[in-house]
VEXRO-161922 format. One record per atom (N, C-alpha, C, O): residue in one letter; x, y, z. Coordinates in steps of 0.02 Angstrom, whole numbers, padded with zeros to 5 digits, always signed. Each point is the difference from the previous one (the first is absolute). Example, Ala and Ser with C-alpha at 12.3 -4.5 7.8 and 13.67 -1.06 7.14 Angstrom:
BEGIN
a+00660-00284+00390 a-00045+00059+00000 a+00045+00060+00000 a+00052-00001+00033 s-00070+00054-00069 s+00042+00059+00003 s-00039+00055+00037 s+00025+00055+00008 
//
This chain:
BEGIN
m+05161+06912+03416 m+00061+00019+00035 m+00017+00073-00016 m+00000+00020-00058 t+00013+00018+00109 t+00016+00071-00007 t+00072+00007-00021 t+00045-00030+00029 p-00032+00072-00080 p+00069+00010-00022 p+00041+00039+00052 p-00029+00032+00044 d+00094-00035-00050 d+00044+00040+00043 d+00001+00071-00028 d+00036+00014-00047 f-00077+00029+00076 f-00008+00068-00025 f+00066+00040+00000 f+00008+00045-00040 s+00038-00063+00085 s+00063+00037+00004 s+00043-00009-00062 s+00046+00039-00012 e-00060-00090-00028 e+00036-00010-00063 e-00025+00049-00054 e+00037+00014-00048 y-00098+00012+00055 y-00030+00039-00053 y-00014+00073+00019 y-00006+00042-00045 f+00000-00027+00109 f-00018+00068+00022 f+00046+00025+00054 f+00032-00039+00036 y-00028+00105-00031 y+00033+00031+00058 y-00043+00058+00023 y-00038+00029-00039 l+00046-00011+00102 l-00041+00053+00030 l+00024+00069-00022 l+00060+00012-00006 d-00108+00032-00007 d+00016+00069-00018 d-00059+00044+00021 d-00053-00002-00032 s+00062+00040+00084 s-00054+00042+00027 s-00015+00061-00044 s-00047+00037+00015 t+00085-00026-00068 t-00012+00058-00043 t-00054-00013-00053 t-00020+00046-00035 v-00003-00108+00029 v-00053-00016-00048 v-00062-00022+00039 v+00006-00028+00055 y-00065+00041-00082 y-00063-00013+00035 y-00008-00072+00023 y-00024-00013+00055 s+00044-00034-00098 s-00009-00070+00018 s+00051-00023+00052 s-00012-00049+00035 g+00068+00085-00029 g+00052-00018+00047 g+00050-00051-00026 g+00044-00022+00036 l-00051+00004-00102 l+00042-00052-00029 l+00030+00021-00067 l-00030+00039-00037 r+00089-00065+00024 r+00031+00006-00066 r+00022-00070-00022 r+00012-00044+00041 w-00006+00036-00107 w+00021-00064-00028 w+00076-00009+00008 w+00038+00047-00013 k-00018-00105+00033 k+00071-00017+00005 k+00024-00036-00063 k+00057+00009-00021 k-00102-00049-00008 k+00016-00038-00061 k-00047+00021-00056 k-00053+00028+00011 r+00075-00043-00071 r-00043+00013-00058 r-00061-00045+00004 r+00005-00059+00018 n-00063+00088-00036 n-00062-00038-00003 n-00035+00020-00065 n-00037+00048-00003 g+00050-00087-00048 g-00028+00017-00066 g+00031+00065-00025 g+00061+00004-00008 r-00102+00045-00005 r+00024+00065-00025 r+00023+00046+00056 r+00030+00052-00013 i-00042-00071+00076 i+00017+00043+00056 i+00073-00011+00020 i+00021-00056+00013 a+00016+00110-00012 a+00072-00002+00015 a+00013+00004+00075 a-00041+00028+00036 p+00098-00054-00014 p+00019+00008+00071 p+00002+00074+00019 p+00023+00042-00038 g-00047-00027+00098 g+00000+00069+00025 g-00065+00036-00013 g-00012+00053+00030 e-00031-00078-00074 e-00064+00032-00012 e-00047-00012+00058 e+00005-00051+00035 k-00051+00099-00024 k-00047-00009+00055 k-00045-00060-00014 k-00019-00013-00057 a+00002-00022+00110 a-00042-00059-00006 a-00068+00016+00029 a-00006+00039+00047 g-00045-00069-00075 g-00067+00007+00028 g-00046+00041-00043 g+00020+00049-00032 t-00082-00070+00033 t-00054+00035-00035 t-00056+00011+00049 t-00016-00044+00040 l-00014+00103-00043 l-00057+00014+00043 l-00057-00045-00020 l-00023+00002-00057 y-00001-00042+00103 y-00054-00048-00015 y-00064+00037-00015 y-00008+00058+00020 k-00038-00090-00055 k-00060+00034-00024 k-00043+00031+00055 k-00038+00046-00014 t+00043-00071+00074 t-00037+00030+00055 t+00034+00065+00024 t-00030+00039+00037 k+00092-00029-00061 k+00041+00059+00017 k+00013+00006+00075 k+00007+00055+00027 k-00005-00113+00006 k+00014-00001+00071 k+00069-00029+00016 k+00026+00011+00055 y+00003-00047-00102 y+00065-00030+00012 y+00035-00015-00066 y-00031-00003-00053 y+00097-00008+00058 y+00041-00016-00059 y+00012-00075-00003 y+00004-00034+00051 i+00002+00008-00112 i+00015-00070-00011 i+00060-00006-00047 i+00013+00045-00039 v+00021-00101+00043 v+00052-00018-00048 v-00019-00069-00027 v-00033-00039+00033 q+00055+00026-00093 q-00013-00065-00031 q+00067-00034-00013 q+00046+00030-00028 l-00042-00093+00049 l+00061-00039-00007 l-00020-00071-00017 l-00038-00031+00037 f+00064+00005-00092 f-00017-00067-00023 f-00075-00011-00008 f-00026-00054+00015 g-00009+00106-00038 g-00071-00006-00012 g-00044+00007+00061 g-00061-00002-00005 e+00091+00011+00063 e-00038+00008+00063 e+00004+00072+00022 e+00051+00034-00008 k-00106-00009+00037 k-00002+00068+00026 k+00011-00001+00075 k-00028-00042+00036 y+00068+00089-00011 y+00016+00005+00071 y-00010+00072+00022 y+00018+00047-00035 n-00047-00039+00094 n-00009+00065+00030 n+00069+00027+00019 n+00039-00036+00033 c-00022+00097-00052 c+00066+00028+00015 c+00013+00003+00075 c+00056-00010+00022 d-00108+00023+00018 d+00010+00001+00073 d+00023-00067+00026 d+00042-00004+00045 d-00069-00050-00074 d+00021-00067+00020 d+00072-00014-00020 d+00038-00030+00038 v-00019+00052-00097 v+00068-00009-00025 v+00049+00039+00045 v+00053-00025+00018 i-00071+00087-00001 i+00042+00041+00043 i+00009-00033+00068 i+00055-00001+00027 a-00110-00026+00001 a+00004-00033+00065 a+00048-00060-00004 a+00039-00011+00046 k-00043-00028-00099 k+00045-00058-00009 k+00072+00022-00006 k+00045-00031+00030 l-00033+00085-00068 l+00069+00025-00007 l+00028+00025+00066 l+00058-00013+00016 k-00099+00049+00022 k+00022+00025+00065 k+00013-00057+00049 k+00047+00002+00039 e-00090-00053-00041 e+00009-00058+00043 e+00066-00036-00016 e+00038-00018+00045 k-00024+00009-00109 k+00062-00033-00021 k+00060+00043+00020 k+00052-00026+00021 e-00058+00092-00029 e+00054+00046+00017 e+00014-00004+00076 e+00058+00001+00021 k-00110-00005+00018 k+00007-00003+00073 k+00034-00066+00021 k+00041-00001+00045 l-00059-00054-00079 l+00030-00064+00016 l+00074-00002-00019 l+00039-00036+00031 a-00020+00074-00082 a+00069+00001-00023 a+00047+00035+00049 a+00060-00011+00000 h-00089+00055+00041 h+00042+00039+00047 h+00007-00034+00065 h+00033+00026+00045 
//
């Protein structure tokens, strides 16, 4: 089951991954940039609850939810 990304991330076009943390995740504080450049150096990933997610997929889900809210 995919988590509700809007609880943990928000969009920010000023960072390469396009995401910032909304909630604390371990040592990472709210407001810090989210995402790590994957080893292929072609895309960014975030890890949540031990699962890795492509940042582009997370952004698409956030935009979809934002569109549905309006």
